[in-house]
N, C-alpha and C positions, 0 to 999 in steps of 0.2 A: 416138422419136428418128428423124429422117429419115435415110434412107441415100442416099449419093451413088454409091458404087462406082466413082468415076472419080478421076483425079488420083493424085498420089504425094505420100507424106509421108516425111521423114527425120528420125529422132529421134536426137540426139546427146547422150548422157548416159553417164557412166562407170560407172553402177550398173545392172548387168544386170536386176535386179528392176524398177527404174523404167522401163526400156525395155520390159520385158515387159508391165507394167501399162499403160503408155501405148499400146502397140501394140494390145493387146486392147480398150482403151476406145475407140480410134479406127478399128479395123478395119472397121466397117460403113460408114465414110465414104470410104474410099480403096481403089482398086484395087491399089496397090503401097505397102507400108510397109517400110522398112529401118531398122536401128539401126546406129550407130556409137558406139564407146566412147572416142574421143579426138578432138581437133580435126584431126589429120592424117588419120585415117580418115574423119572427117566431110567434110573437104574433097575427099577422093579420091571418096567416094561421091556427093557433091553434084555433082561435075563429070561423073561417069558418068550420074547419074540425072536431073539437072535438075528436082529436086522442086518441086512447087507450093508446099509448106509444109515448113519446117524448125522443129522444136521443139528449141531449143539451151539446154543447161545452161550455166551460166557458169563454174563451177569444175570444170575438166577436168584430167586428169593432165599434159597437155603445154601448158597455158596457160588463159586466160580467154576464154570464148566471146564476151564483149562486145568484145574487141579484134579479133575476126574477123568481126563481123556484116557490115561492108562487103564483105569477100571473098565471103561467101556470097551477099549481094545482087547482087554483080557476076558471079557464076558463072551465075546464071539470073535475068534481069531481072524476071520475074513471081514469083520466090520471096517467099513472106511468111515472116518470121521471128518466132517466138514464143520470147522469152527467159524461161527458168525460172532461178530462183535463190533461195537462202535468205538471200542477202546483200541489203542495201538498195542496190541499183544501178538502180532503175527509171528515174530521170531520166536517168542516163548511158546506159542501154541504149536508151532511146527516142531519145536525141540521137545515138547511134551508128547509128541506122537500123532498130532493131527495130520491128516493127509492133505488137507486144503485149508486155507484161511480166506474168508471173504469178509470185507468190511461192510457194516451196516451203514446206511441202508443198502440192502443187498440188490444186485443186478440179477433179475431172474434169468436173463440170458446166460450170465456167467455161472449161476447156480446150476442151471440145466447142463452146462458144459462139464462140470466136475462131478455131478452125480450120475 
């Protein structure tokens, strides 16, 4: 697996185990990785961080990630958004501005290929 060790990644998922798994799987690729466990926390961290990539869960305790894709994209114009969901919302997520959609449970190999 190639390593980049540059750029930043923000993972927004309300399941700490998922955040930890994704962080470990993607850590060779990014100099900075942070996790947020709600939309509100994710928006705050995205504004501070200006991440290159956001991995965004759809079903969060304070709303649906799909409804805030445009907010994340406007926070940092270069941000790539990868939407994760167990729900069948791929078409809607892509229409809302997500760069990629991955179904949960997520394939780490596939996730690595789009981040």
